[in-house]
Structure formats: structure tokens, C-alpha cells
N, C-alpha and C positions, 0 to 999 in steps of 0.2 A: 504494500500500500504506500501511497505517496504523501503521507501526513507531513504537513509543514510546507509543501510545495504550493505556491500561489496558483490560483485558477483564474484564467481569463474568461469572463462571462461576456458573450457576444449576443446582442439583442437584435434579431431580425424583425423589425417592427411592422412591416406592411406587405411585402411581396408585390407581385405584379397584378394579381387578380382578386385577392382576398377582399371581402366586404364585411361590414358589420354583421354579426350573427350571434345568437344566444347570449345577448347582452355584452359581447365583446366589441369594443370600439376600435376599428382599424383606422389609423391615421392616413389621410389621403393628401391633403394640401401641404405645401412646404411648412406652413406655420404649425400644423398639427404634427407633422413628422418631427420637427425640431423640438416641440414640447414633449413628445413621447421619448425622444432621445435624452432629453434633460432629465425626465423622470427616471428613466432606466439608469442613467449615470448616478443619480442620487441613491438608487437602490443597490448599486454595486457593479453595474456593467461598465466595462472599460472600452468596449467597441460597439458601434451601432452599424447595422447593415441596412441600406435603404434602396428602395425602388422609387422612381419618379412616376407620378400619375398625371393623366391629362384631365381636362375639365369634365369629361364624361366618367371619371373615376377609373378608367382603364389604364393600362400601361403606356408609357411614352418614353421615347429615347431622346427627347428634347434636352440638349445640353444646358440650355438656359434654366430649365426647371431644376436640373441637378445642381447647377451653380447656386441657385436660390436656396435650395435645401441645405447645402454645405455652409453657406454664409449664415443662415439662420441658426444652425446648430452651433457653429463656432461663436456666435454672439452669446449663447447661453452657457456653454461649458467646453471643456477641452477633450471630450471623449473622442477616441479614434473613429474615423469615418471610413466605412467600406461601402463602395458602390457595387451593385450587381453588374454582371456582364450579360445576363440573359434577358433582362427587361421584362419578359413575359410575352405571351402571344396576344395579338389583337384579332378582332373579328372584322372581316371585310363586310361593310354595311350592305353591299349589294348581293354577295353570294353567301354570307354568313359562314364562310370558311375561315379557318385559322390562317393568320398571316404572321410569319416569323420575321424578326428583325434581321436586316441584312448585315453582313460582316462589316461594311463601312460604318454603319450606325454604332455597332458594338465597339469598334476600334476608336471611334470618335470620343469615347469616354476618357481617353488619355489626353484630351485637350481641355478638359474641364478646369476652370479657374474659379475660385481657389482650388488647389489640388486636394484630392482625397488622399488618405493615408494608406488605404488597403484596397485591393481588388479581389475579385472572385471569378472563377470560371470552371465549368465542368471539364474534366480531363478527357472527355470523349463524348460521342453521340450516345443518346440513350432514349429509351421509352419512358416518358415522364408520366407517372401515375400518382396523383396527389389530390384525391377528393376533398380532404380536409382543407387544402389550400385553394379551393375554388375551381379545380379542374375535374369535372365529373367523369371524364373518360381518359383513356391513354392517348397521349400525343407524342410523336417522335421529335426529339430535339436534336438538331445537327450541330456538332462542334467539330469542324474540320481540323485536320492537323495543321494546315496553313494558319487558320485563325488562332489556334492554340499557341503555335510558335510565335506568331506576331505579338500576341498578348504578353507572352513571357518576356520577350525582348523589350517591349515598350515599358513594362512595369519595372524591370531592372534598370533600364536607362533612366527612368524617372526617379529612381531611388525609393520606390515604394515597395510593398510586399504583396505577394499573390497567394491566394488560397486555391488549391486544386480540389474541387468537389469530386470525390471518388464515389461513383455510383455502381461500379463493379470492379472486382480485384484486378482484372486484366489491364485497367487503366494505369495502375501503378507500374506495370511492366512496360507500358508505352512510354511513360515518363522516364523510366530507366533507359530505354532506347534513345530518347532525346538527349539524355545526359551523355551517353556513349557517343552520340553523333556530334556533340559539342554545342547543342542548342543552349545549354546552361551548365554551370558548374554545380555538381551535385553537393558540394560543400557550402554553397551559399546559405545564408541564414534568412534570406528574404522570401523563401518559398515554404509552404507547409501543406499538409494533407488533411482534408476534411472528409471523414467517413460518413457518408450520407445514407442513413438507414430508413427504410420505409417508403422510398420513392419508386421502387421497382425491383431491380436485380438484387440489391443489398437488403435482404430481409432483416427486420429488427430483432436479432437474437444475439446472445453472448457468443455463440459459436462463430457467427458471421463476423462479428467485430474482432474476435481473437484472430481469425484467419487473416483478415485484412491488415490488422496492425502488425502481425508478425512479418508479413511481406514488406510492409512499409518500413518497419524498423531495420530489416535486413538490407534493403536496397538504399534507403536514405536515413542512415542512423543519426544524422545531425539535424534532421528536420523536426519541427514541432508537429503536434497532431491534435485534431479536433473531433468531437462527436456531435452529430446532428441527427435527430430522429423526429418523425412526424407524429402528429396526433397524440393519443394517449400513451404512445411508446416513448415520448420525449423524455420524461423524467426518469423512468426506469433505465433507459439506455444511457442517459447522461450520468446517472449515478454509477453505473458500471464503469463508464469512462473515468469518472473521478477516482474510483478505487483502483483502476488500472494505471493511473498516473497520467492521463491526458493533460494537455496544456490548455485546451480551450473547449468550452461547451457552448452550444448555441440554443437559445430559447427565443420565443417571440411569436407573434400572431401570423407571421409568414408560414410557419410550420404547424402551429398548434395553439389552441386557446384554453386548454384544460390544465388546471392546477393538479398537484399530486392527489388531492382528495376527490378528484373527478368533477368538481364544479368548474364552470367556465369563468375565467378571469374577465374583468371589465376593462382593464388597461394592461399594456405590456409590462409595466414595471412590476406588477404582481408576480409574473412569472420569474422575473429577475430575483425578486425577494425570496421566492420559494427555492430557487436554485442556490442562492447564496446560503440559505439556512441549511440545506442538505449538505452542501460542500463543507460548511463549518463543523457539522457533526462529525465529519471524518478528518478534521484537522486541516482543512484547506480553505484559507481565507480568499476572498475575491482579490484579484490583482488590481492595483491602482493603474491609472493611465500611464504613469511613468514606468511602472513595472511591465505593462503590456508593450510599451515601445521597445523595451529590451527583448521581449519574447519575439517580436516581429522584426527587430533590427531596423527600426525606422526612427528618424529624428523628427523634429517639429516641422510641420508642413509650411 
């Protein structure tokens, strides 16, 4: 057990499609997102993960909206800011078909000012299944190797840090191949692994997490690692991660609205509070923002 090791709590406060439900208020506007980030910061989170939303409450890749969100959060507190790279899918108003963001839109996030501290991208294409997050059916999400490599290079050039969302174990081996091909130095401290449980291939079990973390630690022994689980599996799997010595756990309405007692939270910060209390029972206090900067190897933006 990792008693005494600080735990970074990352709050994913809104996602691309999630809406208010069961009494849970999902922040949509830049002002609401900034307030949610501030509340989570006070509750013990040192990182906030954000999606930008359009006037119709759906996802947007508008750089100006992301910029507004970052400015508003920084006006309130110094929590580390991580932007999505997936945005979320939109519906074509004429055909009602899903429309995925183009690579150019996603890479444009590297031009946002003021700069975000952290980035996130799935380490491969995947069948996205997340009813709890507002997606009633399975949709296939494409993350080409070209897009992934361009993101890695852009993040490292910017002096930021990048989370690889691992949605199946084979993606760890793809990253290992990238390292061998010279796309990045495997000893860098600016990249980390996020084991995503409950979205599809990575079922939320201890066995799955143990298998993934074993491969991750063998191939990238210097990297930090994170646990993310959806719905009612969020707190059980995060607790397992805490006991296994993970560096980061993720909570928030993007993935789950339920507290450990099964009741729906009304605000994101309640999930942060609950996670902090669980971690502290096992001797792991929430990391401060300054301590989180050391975990991710990033300076002030």
C-alpha cells in the first residue's frame, strides 16, 4: 500500500454531452465551469478537466470558448487546467448523424491562449460506450497514429504534459513502439497513463486494472498513472487504484454522478470531497497544486 504518498485528484466537471440529471448540475457556460473548478479546488482537487460547450449546450471546438474558460478559472484559483482533445460528437441538424471533430480542430487546441497546463488524448481508436455520460449507444472514435504523434510532439514542444487514455492494453504497446521509433523519449516525465475502465474494452475489474498496470509499469517505469472509471464503478475502482499506489484518480460529472452511498451528487465538488475522504482513510492526502506540478513536471503557465 502507498500510505503517505500524495494523491492527485482530477475533476472532470462536464464532458462533451452530459446534461443535468437526477439533481446533478452539469456546468455548461464558461462562468459555470470556472465556478465548478473553484469549488473542486477548495474540496481538494488539484486538476480540472474541461470541455467547451456551445450555446445549444452541445460540444464545441471553438478556441475562443476554451480561452474564456481558462481565463475565468485562473481568475478564481491556480488549479491545473487540462483540456480535452476529443471535444465530443455533434449531431448534424439535417441528417441527425454523428459528426466527429476533424484533426485540424483537435490540433488547434495547442494554440489556445492563455495556455492550458495539461492535455489528454486516447492512445488509439476505440468503440466508445458510455450511457452514463450521455451516449446511449456505441460510437466508434478514431484517433489516428498521425494525430496521436502530432499531439505528442506539440505538447512536449509547449512544455506541457499529456495524458494517454488507455482504453485497451494493446495501446500501451503502441506507445512502446512510438518510443522505439523515436517519437518521444520514454524517460520523459511529461507523459502519463490513464487506465480508463468502463468505456468498452477495459472492463471495470481489479483483474483488468492489474493486467494493464503491470504492462504499463514494465514498459514505462518512470511514468505516473491514473485510474478513471465510469458510473457506479468510479469509487470502487478509484479506491483500488489508491491502494495500488496510483498517482492520480479522476472523478466528476463527465464520468459519473453517484456518490459512494449510491445517491446522486448535486455538484462536482461533492465527488471530490468523497474521494479525498476515502484516500485519507488509507493515509493518502490530496496533493496540492504545487505538488501536482511536480507529478506532471510542469511549471507555471
